N, C-alpha and C positions, 0 to 999 in steps of 0.2 A: 794234284787232286783238284785244285780250284781251276786250273787251266782246262780241265776236261769237263767242267761243270759239276764236279762233286760238291757235296755239302760241306759247309764250314766246320761243323762239329766233327766230321770224319777227318778233315784236314788237320784239325787240332789234335785228334787222337793219334794220327800217324806221325805228325811232327813231334809230339811229345815222346815218341819211341826213340828218337835220335839222341836227345840228351840223356835219356835213361840208359842208353847203350854206351854212353861216354863221349858223344859228339860235343863239340864246343858251342854249337848253335844249331838252331832249327831253320830250315829253308822251306818256304811254302811258295812255289812258283804260282803266279796268278794273283797274288795279293797285291793290289795296286791302289785301292781307294782307302781313304782315311778311316772309315768305319771298320772295314775288314782288318786293316793293319792294327788298329787300336784293339780290336777284339783279340787278335792273335797275341799281341804283346801281353795282354792281361791273362790269357788262357794258357800260354806256353810255360813250361817248366824250365825255361832257359832263354838265352838271348835269341832274338829273331833276326834273320838275314832276309832281306827282300831284294828282288831283282827289279830294277826300274829300266825304262827305255824300251820295253816290248811294244808299247804304244805311247803316244804323246801323253803326258801326265802333268796335272797341275801341281802335284806335290813337289816340294823342294827338299833339299837335304835338311834344311832347318825344320821343315814340317815333319820329316821322318824322325829327326832327333827328338822333337817335342812329343811325338807319338810313342817314343821309347825304342825305336829301332836301333839295333846295335851294329849292324853291318849292312852295307848297300853294295850290290854288284850291278853292273850294266850289261853283262853278257856280251853278245855281239852287236848290240844296238849302235855303237859308235861306227863300227865297220859298215853296218847296213845303211846308216845315214850317209856315209861317204860314197857307197855304191849308188845310192839314189842320186846324188849329185853327179856322179860319173855318167850314169845313164841319161840324166837330163842334158848334160853337155853333149853327149853323143847324138841324142835326138835333135838338139838345136843345130848341130853341124849338118846332120843328114836332112832334116826337114827344112831349115831356113838358110843354111849356109852362112850363119853368123857366129860370132865369137863372144857374145856378151857374158857367157859363163865365166870368162876369164877375169871379169871385173873385180871379183872378190877373192882372187887367188892369193896365196902366200907368196911373197917375193922369194926369188932364188937365194938372196942374201940371208933372209930370215930362215929359210929352210936349211941352208948350210949351217947356220948358227945352232939350230935345233939339233942337228946331227953331230955337232961338235961336243955337245953336252954329255 
């Protein structure tokens, strides 16, 4: 509802239908600022799940916890961030013929260790 520009009161009404139907929490995509999230926490009849990472955001996990958020998801934002780096590296190779993108890469040893876990 909020992602499409709908009003907050309608988002609250719709979100409250989920716990009323037996859901464990309510999810309101598009709630990303402290004021909106705080209002949702107060107005919902159950725990709030927020999705973060759709845009850059100044709120931290500690901020969200303090606001009363009970569940945080990141959707595909981590993968999209990775693809942005991949695209930047490809553009660097194509446009400049340089390899500075590799300066911050994870070492093969560390990568192997991650996959062993």
